[in-house]
Steps between C-alpha positions, in 0.01 A plus 500: 500500500338185385693272272288607206552873454173688487297197617525512878414190697209557734526405866214398722368784718585297811866461404533867414328604821740290709797647316382856563442425869856369526636819346279705732650331806854545369454873446327526836820367655710760316274780618524383861877509487502849353284648777692306764814672380341845528357425845791312660809667358472843673512362859772252398697785344481693827650203686776470244569873496404565136373843400168575331689583181670160504166325547353696210798420279449125555152526352602742225788285372270196489245706304765608249588138425129416479440768236760351267455130575119480476487579125794268430354207693153560360647481150692185595178335613382527138795273412568274797134461596311661786555234764884509502501877551232480771704230675825694472338805656350307791827321578695827477247665727534222758882517489497879519264516798677226696842651422376843611390358834828310545709810424299705749547225759878505450496877536297487822741241640794725402651226289544754219537877505226750424635597157528135398152429630360792302679391181379140532143615567512687171638193321218285641239746375672523161439125459130567544496807276697325225319166485184526708356751254457219250231325704242778473573568132488133401187437710316784326614368162388148598153636574496703177589187302195323634229765495287657231477874452174503696668323793828692495416795725340279765789253502775763508317670787507173695876473451545857628268424790710201607808713555292777659329261738840366602615855575188548715528183710882496514534712817249276677693188403821670613345590834399136549845366411703758691401335831748227401777752438561838339623345176258208484266687258778505239571129536129415510426684177806340337359156588162602352673610180681164477169319549347714224790415269455127563126530435561691175755242386273208581156631405514801264422363150724605214580204278593684181871513426658849487501667163807475287625854451843644439415797723199598709235730354594856583224737596650844544358724775483765227277284282199719423263214584609488865682823588185691611410214735851498645484875559160457665631217719803702607282798588260300716792308656668828591183637660455181701863504615500864609182437699649203684822686571341816641174377658642450850667842502183663362278342767745606768514862387134552410361328811784605737564141607775344706715229341320208665158636406615555142596135457154388613301759303696465177506121527121490502483742207752316285336164568161645405655638181649163411172322570317745273741414219454127556121540518506680165705223339330195652139617520424812294687408180385133484137601556489791255759368250571852368731587212861594569438851368204547734711389798773751417254787463310422819826453690618842392177669606501328839866589550437868437222496761728320749777757476261793529379341825862460616559871449176606675506251789582622850381203708554125519179384330546692172866401482416130531219545248748658258733200544212260434392688188858516374537124560189445291650713222824301502311171518301585189769680304793260513309193366340719236840615377649149510203347317493775237870449433444126467218555252711737292765246391526162331478170685874436465572835672297436817804430715675811374207731567437345843860569594483859377174584676620319812807723511295819518414452869868467589575802284251697708681398818823623343358836391289591802786545752670747264232763552252380766708565812664821369152635427381389842777695669381814321135441594326179615218550249725527193543124436120473490479797266748307285280189523197701389692652209628156394147359502388790280789429262403133501142592415613712207717213375213252528251719317735644235720203406372320187684186609319485834165573339558225243614262771648231275177416327666354189709208621513211247537222757170590665314331217630168624423539870740442787822309461507219751855371479387148506289514813 
């Protein structure tokens, strides 16, 4: 906040634009590391002798810590300031990624046993899940502090797009770095994260001293102002996770593909899906500047269409088209939910709500494995039936919830404009 409560200091558009670009690059780095982990860990696990269940548990345990730490660190950013929490997350991410690569290297060299390697890999990912979650939450809150209501949806979409774009280009960066060694992608991304942290420390403006509070503002996930948005975020996060986890198997079974063909076909489809999400967030939303409620409704409608296509498709083209359409739905829906949650609370609760909405994606990755693969074993189409049903439920929530329809229209701080923290 500015030093004079309720009278925010205004920053020049150039300064604010540079700050947002810096945050964009930092979240891009985080997204790259996340996709590198998904792409590089399976073949590494095969060399180490880890099972598929062990690989899945590494991601799940990290997601569990993310779910609980994101709200806490988001709330702390309301007290400590946004920049310290962003910095802490970037440094933790760099340490976690480098440590993960080092542990794998020791395991490949047989310096430590397989069980020790597995345990230390989990510890390295816990560092990321526990502290790295703060970067995204604090970055979203930083943007919310410095945008008007009219700018909020567009700016939150850009923050989501940064991470999504990183996820998209991450495998390409990994492929370029792997020529220098199997583990070089981990070390390379760790160096990028350190560089981002230095840039944030040196150039991200936040001159206002932290607020003096006895305890941080507590925004309960059961608060009626935000709970519908958290439910909506968890639903869409679960649908997205079950799609990612079953897509390769579904392509293989529907198209009768061999393993090598599946990797190529699904890789193209998933990249197209990710690019559709990024296109929605970087091009469609900035050009149209729609309301958060409109984004949620359109996302739900597009998602229903996508999962009907999944269930009817029997060839490669329709399956890829369904992935693209679903990516568009996720790319519109997640920023809409995050922006609507931001608009529903006071200015001093922006960190808290960013942490809560940021945790919903990780919650989806926790919930999806519980039923996605068991359903798939019964019938390959059942996870996509579940996705269709969940989108219908989401649509009912969006259209029937008074909180979502109201969308935080009566927020006192909005009369004063954005809070610029001394930029």
